[in-house]
Each structure stands twice: as structure tokens, then as C-alpha cells.
C-alpha positions in Angstrom: -62.0 27.7 148.5 -64.4 28.9 145.9 -66.1 32.3 146.2 -69.1 33.8 144.2 -70.2 37.3 143.8 -74.0 37.6 143.3 -75.7 40.9 142.0 -79.5 40.8 142.7 -81.2 42.9 140.0 -84.9 43.5 139.7 -86.7 45.5 137.1 -89.4 46.6 139.5 -88.7 49.7 141.6 -91.4 52.2 143.0 -89.3 55.2 142.6 -87.4 54.3 139.5 -88.9 51.7 137.3 -86.4 49.7 135.3 -83.5 51.0 137.4 -81.1 48.2 136.6 -81.4 49.0 132.8 -81.4 52.9 133.2 -78.5 54.5 131.1 -75.5 56.0 132.7 -72.9 57.5 130.4 -73.7 54.9 127.8 -73.9 51.7 129.8 -76.8 50.3 131.8 -76.5 50.5 135.5 -76.2 46.8 136.0 -73.1 46.8 133.6 -71.3 49.4 135.6 -71.9 47.4 138.9 -70.9 44.0 137.1 -67.7 45.5 135.6 -66.5 46.9 139.0 -67.3 43.7 140.9 -65.5 41.7 138.0 -62.2 43.6 138.9 -62.1 41.8 142.1 -59.5 38.8 141.4 -60.8 36.7 144.5 -64.1 35.7 142.8 -64.4 32.4 140.8 -67.6 33.6 139.3 -69.8 36.9 139.1 -73.4 36.4 138.6 -76.4 38.7 138.1 -79.5 37.1 139.8 -82.6 38.4 138.1 -86.4 37.5 137.6 -86.8 39.7 134.5 -85.8 38.4 131.0 -85.0 42.0 129.9 -82.3 42.2 132.5 -81.1 38.7 131.8 -80.7 39.5 128.0 -78.8 42.8 128.6 -76.3 41.2 131.0 -75.7 38.4 128.6 -75.3 40.9 125.7 -72.5 42.8 127.5 -70.6 39.5 128.0 -71.9 39.1 131.8 -73.4 36.0 133.1 -77.0 36.0 134.3 -79.1 33.6 136.1 -83.0 33.6 136.4 -84.7 33.5 139.9 -88.2 33.2 140.9 -90.5 36.2 140.9 -91.8 35.0 144.3 -88.5 35.5 146.2 -89.6 37.5 149.4 -86.1 39.0 149.9 -82.8 39.4 148.4 -81.5 36.5 150.7 -84.1 34.2 149.3 -82.8 35.1 145.8 -79.4 34.5 146.8 -80.2 30.9 148.1 -81.9 30.1 145.0 -78.4 31.0 143.1 -76.5 29.0 145.7 -78.7 25.8 145.1 -77.6 25.9 141.4 -74.2 27.3 141.8 -72.2 25.6 144.5 -69.5 27.7 146.3 -68.0 27.9 149.8 -68.6 31.5 150.0 -71.1 34.1 148.5 -70.7 37.7 148.5 -74.0 39.6 147.8 -73.6 43.2 146.2 -76.4 45.5 145.5 -77.2 46.2 142.1 -77.9 49.8 142.4 -74.4 50.8 143.5 -72.8 51.7 140.2 -70.0 53.6 142.0 -68.8 50.7 144.4 -65.3 50.4 144.7 -63.7 46.9 143.9 -61.4 47.2 147.1 -64.5 47.4 149.2 -65.8 44.5 147.9 -62.6 42.7 148.2 -62.1 43.6 151.9 -65.5 41.7 152.7 -64.5 38.9 150.5 -61.2 38.6 152.1 -62.2 38.6 155.8 -64.5 35.5 154.9 -61.4 33.7 153.4 -59.0 34.5 156.3 -61.5 33.5 159.3 -62.8 30.2 158.7 -65.2 30.5 161.7 -67.1 33.4 160.5 -70.5 32.7 159.0 -71.6 36.0 157.9 -70.0 39.4 157.1 -71.0 43.0 156.2 -69.8 46.6 155.9 -70.4 49.9 157.5 -69.1 53.6 157.2 -68.9 56.7 159.3 -71.8 59.0 159.1 -72.6 62.5 160.6 -75.0 63.1 163.6 -77.4 64.6 161.1 -77.3 61.6 158.9 -77.9 59.4 162.0 -81.4 60.9 162.3 -82.3 59.6 158.9 -84.4 56.2 159.4 -83.7 55.3 155.8 -79.9 55.0 156.8 -79.5 51.9 158.9 -77.2 52.5 161.9 -75.0 49.8 163.4 -73.1 49.6 166.8 -70.2 47.2 167.3 -68.0 45.3 169.6 -64.2 46.3 169.9 -63.4 43.5 167.5 -66.0 44.8 164.9 -68.7 42.2 165.5 -72.3 43.8 165.1 -74.2 44.3 168.3 -77.3 45.9 166.9 -78.6 47.7 163.8 -81.6 50.1 163.9 -83.2 52.8 162.1 -83.0 54.9 165.1 -79.7 57.1 165.9 -77.7 54.4 167.8 -75.9 55.1 170.3 -78.2 57.4 171.8 -76.4 60.8 172.8 -77.4 61.4 176.5 -76.9 64.9 177.7 -73.5 65.2 179.6 -72.1 61.8 177.8 -69.3 61.9 175.2 -70.1 62.8 171.6 -71.0 59.5 170.0 -69.4 58.1 166.6 -72.2 57.0 164.2 -71.8 54.3 161.5 -74.1 53.7 158.7 -74.8 50.1 157.6 -73.9 49.4 153.7 -76.1 46.6 152.4 -73.5 44.3 151.1 -73.1 40.8 152.7 -71.0 37.9 152.6 -72.0 34.2 153.9 -70.5 30.9 154.3 -72.6 28.3 152.3 -73.8 26.1 155.1 -75.0 29.3 156.9 -76.8 30.7 154.0 -78.6 27.6 153.2 -79.8 27.4 156.8 -80.7 31.0 157.0 -84.4 30.6 156.1 -84.7 28.2 159.2 -83.7 30.7 161.6 -86.4 31.2 164.5 -89.0 34.1 164.0 -87.5 37.5 164.9 -89.5 40.1 166.8 -86.7 42.5 166.2 -86.6 41.9 162.5 -90.3 42.6 162.1 -90.2 45.5 164.4 -87.5 47.3 162.6 -87.9 45.6 159.1 -84.1 44.8 159.0 -83.4 41.1 158.0 -80.1 41.0 159.5 -81.7 41.3 163.1 -82.9 37.8 162.7 -79.3 36.7 162.6 -78.3 38.6 165.8 -81.3 37.5 167.7 -80.3 33.9 166.9 -77.0 34.5 168.6 -75.1 34.4 165.4 -72.0 36.7 164.9 -72.1 39.3 162.1 -68.6 40.8 161.6 -69.0 44.5 160.3 -65.9 45.8 158.7 -65.4 49.7 158.4 -65.0 51.3 155.0 -64.7 55.1 153.9 -67.8 57.0 153.2 -69.6 55.7 150.2 -70.4 57.2 146.7 -74.2 57.4 146.4 -76.0 54.7 145.2 -79.3 55.0 142.9 -82.6 55.2 144.5 -84.2 58.0 142.9 -84.1 60.0 139.8 -82.1 62.6 141.7 -79.5 59.9 142.6 -79.3 58.8 139.0 -78.4 62.3 137.9 -75.8 62.7 140.5 -74.1 59.4 139.6 -74.3 60.4 136.0 -72.5 63.6 136.8 -69.7 61.9 139.0 -69.0 59.2 136.3 -69.0 61.8 133.6 -66.6 63.9 135.4 -64.4 60.7 135.8 -64.7 60.1 132.1 -66.1 56.8 132.8 
């Protein structure tokens, strides 16, 4: 069974323009992500999907493999579908290009569950967060069944802590996804989702259509890079590790 990792990488960023190519301890950010994902032995191929020639050239220069996608892709999933059309595989794992501290073990955990459960169409990850973090609408929260299938994703703090109830556990959603090929190619044909458009969360289209999303727990994640402040923190962490 073949499995491909795809790292979407766009040059445009409102808060940090040219984000994939920013220098982090002597390497562009996209190279840090690529090299960490490449350590996962389950992958037959690791691809950087970009709509910018500058990113394509940098990836090729450090020995990675890049593919050009349309500038008109409305979402990361659409970009992944373009890649899947040109690079057939049984399973695709979509890893965010702004996670230079992503642990290979985390990526492997998601890939492995797709290999082990042939009925599973889609998988993702979550991590424990504090009650204070749960109030942040930029951190997407998830609640799950006993067997780790997602019940709902929201920008609101879920579950709601009613007075007199037990202290809830909160889990933040990590935006890394795995898809079986047949489901990925059918993703764009799922019916219109009011929930998706209300919360602006693409994964709600899948839940509203009645499709299971397995959501595995991993440990608290190292920071990604969304802002200049995040970038400096990541530089500090990698410098301290000597990477």
C-alpha cells in the first residue's frame, strides 16, 4: 500500500510574507519541515506542493521534491487533490508547511492508523490544552467519542463547563490530515455544509456528511510559525538544540 506525504507551501502570508523561505538557523523553514517528515519511513514519497516558483526552486536546491499547483486553489485540500491527480497513491498525509518543529513520531502515528484500519477514510490529530487556551477562537477545539472519532470541531470552548458539572478536558485540533485516495477525490463533491460556513472549518463538511474522522491524541505541540514572534521563538528553540 503506497502512502505519500504532502507539504502545502504558499508564499503569500498576511502576517509573515514569504513564510516558507524565512531563515531558521541557516535553513529555510520549508526545509526544516521537509527533513523532519522525510524521517518517517512509512512514506513512499514526500512532496512540497506550492504555487510559487521561488519555493519550488528552493526545495529542489536542497534535494527535496516539489510540485507546482494552481494559484487558484481555494483551500489546502484542493491543492492536495491536484497533487493526488498527478501522483497516485493509496493514502495521503497532509502536513502544514509552517510546523518546523513537528516531530516525525507524530506524523508517523497518523500515517500508521490509516494503514492499520482499512475502513478509515480520514484521520487527524489533537492535543491537550488548558481551559484558558480553550477560550482562544484561533485554537480549534474538538470533542470525541470513546474510540477517538471526532464528534465536533469548534472555535468555541467545547465541551461547555456548566456550573456544578465536572471539570472538562479540552483538546486542541492539530491541522494535519490523512486521507484515503477514494475519499480525497470525492471530497469536493460533499454536500454544502452550513456548519463549515458558520465556523469556517473545512472538516465540518465531512462530519455533517456523516463520515467518520479518527482524531488521535498526541502530546502538546511545539509552536508553529504564524507571526514574527512565533518565528523568533522557533529560532530560539532550534538554536538551543543545536539544529
